[in-house]
C-alpha positions as CSV (number, residue, x, y, z in Angstrom):
1,M,16.4,62.5,-2.1
2,T,18.4,60.9,-5.2
3,T,17.1,58.0,-6.7
4,P,19.8,55.1,-7.0
5,P,20.7,54.0,-11.1
6,L,17.9,51.5,-11.4
7,V,19.1,48.2,-13.4
8,L,17.1,45.4,-14.4
9,T,17.6,41.6,-14.0
10,V,15.4,39.0,-16.3
11,A,16.6,35.7,-15.2
12,G,15.5,32.9,-13.1
13,S,15.2,32.2,-10.1
14,D,17.4,29.9,-7.5
15,S,15.7,28.3,-4.9
16,G,19.1,28.3,-3.0
17,G,20.1,31.6,-3.4
18,G,23.5,31.7,-4.8
19,A,22.9,32.6,-8.6
20,G,19.8,34.0,-10.7
21,I,17.8,36.5,-10.0
22,Q,18.6,36.3,-6.0
23,A,22.8,36.9,-7.0
24,D,21.2,39.6,-9.5
25,L,19.9,41.7,-6.8
26,K,22.5,40.9,-4.1
27,T,25.3,42.1,-6.7
28,M,23.1,45.3,-7.4
29,L,22.3,46.0,-3.3
30,A,26.1,45.6,-2.9
31,L,27.3,48.3,-5.7
32,G,24.9,51.1,-4.9
33,V,22.2,50.4,-7.6
34,H,18.6,49.6,-7.6
35,G,17.8,46.0,-8.4
36,M,14.5,45.3,-10.3
37,S,13.7,41.7,-11.6
38,V,11.2,39.9,-14.2
39,I,11.2,36.0,-13.7
40,A,11.6,34.4,-16.2
41,A,12.0,30.4,-14.5
42,V,12.0,29.0,-11.1
43,T,14.7,26.5,-10.5
44,A,14.3,24.0,-7.5
45,Q,18.1,24.4,-6.6
46,N,20.7,23.7,-3.6
47,S,24.7,23.1,-3.3
48,L,24.3,19.8,-5.0
49,G,22.5,20.8,-8.3
50,V,19.2,22.2,-10.1
51,Q,16.3,19.4,-9.4
52,G,13.8,21.2,-11.8
53,Y,12.9,24.1,-13.8
54,W,9.8,25.6,-14.8
55,E,9.4,28.3,-17.2
56,L,6.8,31.4,-16.4
57,P,4.0,31.5,-19.0
58,A,5.4,34.3,-21.5
59,E,2.3,36.4,-20.8
60,A,3.8,36.8,-17.1
61,V,7.2,37.7,-18.4
62,Q,5.7,40.2,-21.1
63,A,3.5,41.8,-18.1
64,Q,6.5,42.4,-15.8
65,L,8.6,43.8,-18.6
66,D,5.8,46.3,-19.4
67,S,5.4,46.9,-15.7
68,V,8.9,47.9,-15.0
69,L,9.9,49.8,-18.2
70,G,6.9,51.7,-18.4
71,D,6.8,53.1,-15.1
72,I,10.4,52.9,-13.7
73,G,12.6,53.0,-16.6
74,V,16.1,51.3,-16.1
75,D,19.2,52.4,-16.6
76,A,21.0,48.8,-17.5
77,V,20.0,45.6,-18.4
78,K,21.1,41.9,-17.4
79,T,19.7,38.8,-19.1
80,G,20.3,35.6,-17.6
81,M,18.3,32.3,-17.8
82,L,15.5,32.3,-20.0
83,A,15.3,28.5,-21.1
84,S,13.5,28.7,-24.1
85,P,13.2,29.8,-27.3
86,T,9.6,32.1,-27.1
87,L,11.3,33.7,-24.0
88,V,14.5,34.6,-25.9
89,E,12.2,36.0,-28.7
90,L,9.8,37.8,-26.5
91,V,12.9,39.2,-24.1
92,A,14.4,40.2,-27.5
93,A,12.3,42.0,-29.1
94,T,11.6,44.0,-26.0
95,L,14.7,44.9,-25.5
96,A,15.1,45.8,-29.2
97,E,13.4,48.8,-27.9
98,V,15.1,50.0,-24.7
99,S,18.3,52.6,-24.9
100,A,19.5,51.4,-21.7
101,P,23.1,49.1,-22.8
102,V,22.1,45.1,-22.0
103,V,24.3,42.4,-20.7
104,V,23.2,39.1,-21.8
105,D,24.9,36.3,-19.9
106,P,23.9,33.6,-22.5
107,V,23.4,30.9,-19.5
108,G,23.0,27.2,-20.4
109,V,24.7,24.9,-17.8
110,S,24.7,25.3,-14.2
111,K,28.1,25.0,-12.3
112,H,26.7,21.3,-11.1
113,G,26.5,20.6,-15.1
114,D,22.5,20.8,-15.2
115,S,21.3,22.2,-18.5
116,L,19.1,25.5,-17.9
117,L,19.0,25.8,-22.0
118,A,16.7,24.1,-24.6
119,P,18.6,23.2,-27.7
120,E,15.9,24.6,-29.6
121,A,16.7,27.9,-27.8
122,V,20.0,28.3,-29.2
123,E,20.0,29.4,-32.3
124,T,17.0,32.3,-31.0
125,I,19.7,33.5,-28.5
126,K,22.5,34.1,-31.5
127,S,19.9,35.5,-33.8
128,R,17.7,37.6,-31.7
129,L,19.7,38.6,-27.8
130,F,22.7,39.2,-28.8
131,P,22.2,41.8,-31.6
132,A,20.4,43.4,-29.1
133,A,23.1,43.1,-26.3
134,T,26.2,45.6,-25.3
135,V,27.9,43.1,-24.0
136,V,27.9,39.5,-24.0
137,T,29.4,37.5,-21.2
138,P,30.0,33.7,-21.9
139,N,32.3,30.8,-20.3
140,L,34.0,28.7,-22.6
141,Y,31.3,26.0,-22.3
142,E,28.6,28.6,-23.8
143,V,31.0,29.7,-26.6
144,Q,31.2,26.1,-28.1
145,Q,27.5,26.0,-27.4
146,L,26.8,29.0,-29.2
147,T,29.4,29.2,-32.0
148,G,31.2,25.4,-31.6
149,V,34.5,27.0,-31.2
150,K,36.3,25.3,-28.4
151,V,39.1,27.1,-26.7
152,E,42.0,25.3,-25.4
153,D,44.6,27.6,-24.3
154,E,44.5,31.8,-23.9
155,H,45.5,32.0,-27.8
156,G,41.8,30.2,-28.4
157,M,40.0,33.4,-26.5
158,R,40.1,36.0,-29.8
159,A,39.0,33.3,-32.0
160,A,36.4,32.5,-29.5
161,A,35.1,36.3,-29.1
162,D,35.4,37.2,-33.2
163,A,32.8,34.4,-33.3
164,I,30.2,35.5,-31.3
165,L,31.0,39.0,-32.4
166,E,29.6,37.9,-35.7
167,L,26.7,37.0,-33.8
168,G,25.6,40.7,-33.6
169,P,26.6,42.2,-30.4
170,T,28.7,44.9,-29.3
171,W,31.2,43.9,-26.9
172,V,31.7,40.3,-26.1
173,L,33.9,39.3,-22.9
174,I,35.1,35.6,-23.1
175,K,35.4,34.5,-19.6
176,G,38.4,32.0,-19.2
177,G,38.3,30.9,-15.8
178,H,38.1,27.5,-17.0
179,L,41.3,27.3,-18.3
180,P,44.4,26.2,-16.4
181,G,46.7,28.7,-14.7
182,A,45.6,32.0,-13.5
183,P,42.4,33.0,-15.1
184,V,42.2,35.5,-18.1
185,D,39.0,37.2,-19.4
186,L,39.2,38.7,-22.9
187,L,37.2,41.5,-24.0
188,T,37.2,43.1,-27.6
189,D,34.4,45.6,-29.7
190,G,36.6,43.7,-32.6
191,T,38.7,47.5,-32.2
192,T,39.9,47.4,-28.3
193,T,41.1,44.7,-26.9
194,Q,41.7,44.5,-23.4
195,T,42.7,41.1,-21.3
196,F,42.0,41.3,-17.5
197,G,43.6,38.7,-15.0
198,A,43.3,37.7,-11.5
199,E,44.4,35.7,-9.0
200,R,42.9,31.9,-8.6
201,H,41.4,31.5,-5.5
202,D,41.7,27.9,-3.7
203,N,38.0,28.1,-2.8
204,R,35.4,25.5,-4.4
205,H,32.5,27.6,-3.3
206,T,32.3,29.7,-6.4
207,H,28.9,28.8,-7.3
208,G,26.9,32.0,-9.5
209,T,29.9,33.8,-10.3
210,G,28.6,34.1,-14.2
211,C,25.0,35.8,-12.7
212,T,27.1,38.2,-10.4
213,L,29.7,39.1,-13.2
214,A,27.1,40.3,-15.2
215,S,25.3,41.9,-12.7
216,A,28.2,44.0,-12.0
217,V,28.9,44.5,-15.3
218,A,25.5,46.2,-15.9
219,S,25.7,47.8,-12.6
220,Y,29.0,50.1,-13.3
221,L,27.6,50.8,-16.8
222,A,24.4,52.1,-14.8
223,L,26.3,54.1,-12.6
224,G,28.5,55.7,-15.7
225,E,31.2,53.9,-16.4
226,D,32.5,53.1,-20.4
227,V,32.8,49.4,-21.0
228,V,35.9,48.8,-20.5
229,E,35.8,50.1,-17.0
230,A,32.8,48.7,-16.1
231,V,33.9,45.2,-16.5
232,R,37.7,45.9,-14.9
233,L,35.2,47.2,-12.0
234,A,33.2,44.6,-12.2
235,K,36.1,41.5,-12.4
236,G,37.2,43.3,-8.7
237,Y,34.0,43.0,-7.2
238,V,33.6,38.9,-8.4
239,T,37.7,38.2,-7.5
240,G,36.6,39.5,-4.0
241,A,33.6,37.4,-3.8
242,I,35.3,34.2,-4.9
243,A,38.1,34.5,-2.3
244,H,35.0,35.3,0.3
245,G,32.8,32.4,-1.2
246,F,31.8,29.8,1.8
247,P,30.2,26.8,2.7
248,L,26.5,26.0,2.2
249,G,24.7,22.1,2.0
250,S,26.8,19.4,1.2
251,G,27.9,20.6,-2.2
252,I,28.8,23.8,-4.0
253,G,28.3,27.1,-2.0
254,P,27.9,30.4,-3.1
255,V,30.6,33.3,-3.9
256,D,29.8,36.2,-0.7
257,H,28.0,39.0,-2.3
258,A,28.2,40.9,1.0
259,W,32.2,40.6,1.4
260,R,32.8,44.4,0.6
261,L,30.0,45.2,3.4
262,R,31.3,42.8,6.1
263,P,33.5,44.7,8.8
264,A,36.8,42.9,7.9
265,A,36.5,44.0,4.8
266,R,36.7,47.8,5.1
């Protein structure tokens, strides 16, 4: 029997199942890789927002990393919510020794505007985690939080990308979904630049898009695609997931990670 490609997510848990570790593992399953997890934080979260979060002790996070990397190994890694400088330092130090590609989703706030990152952790992400990253996937709010660059139109995305690249990642994917008009994302390593457009769907149920995109990119990298093709394929998957997002609870529902697996989508 053949073992599928192995992808590890290091992130927070979403009790509502739409983002975080839960979204990551659903994405990985949908794309045909074996998902593994290191839980760095636990959130109390639903369709209305984040009611609280609790970091796991550093020794618990390190033990999970050592357990997976020491026995199973990885073909790609995705990081999400890390919350504190201590956890960022720990994860960055471990991933600096990993040869597999690393996709960093620098989670700062939730879909509902709830903070998921201690202010003092921002500098640690910039100085320690970004240099270990193959691809960083910030949205426009995270770009401003990390660099001070405020993007107001598509033309400003390149300046934002350059500011992120100065912090050390190999590639950056600036997500432009918060700009008006048709969404456009910009991918660059400073030499090669590619933009990715998509249809804007009239659907408010978009919880988990950032986690899902980063996990999809990591999955396609594990499957052997180069960065540009991995992002292109991941964008196609996420766009479909947004189109099929569904209501859940009284607020914002999640994207549908299983949309390709349902009979109507085949």
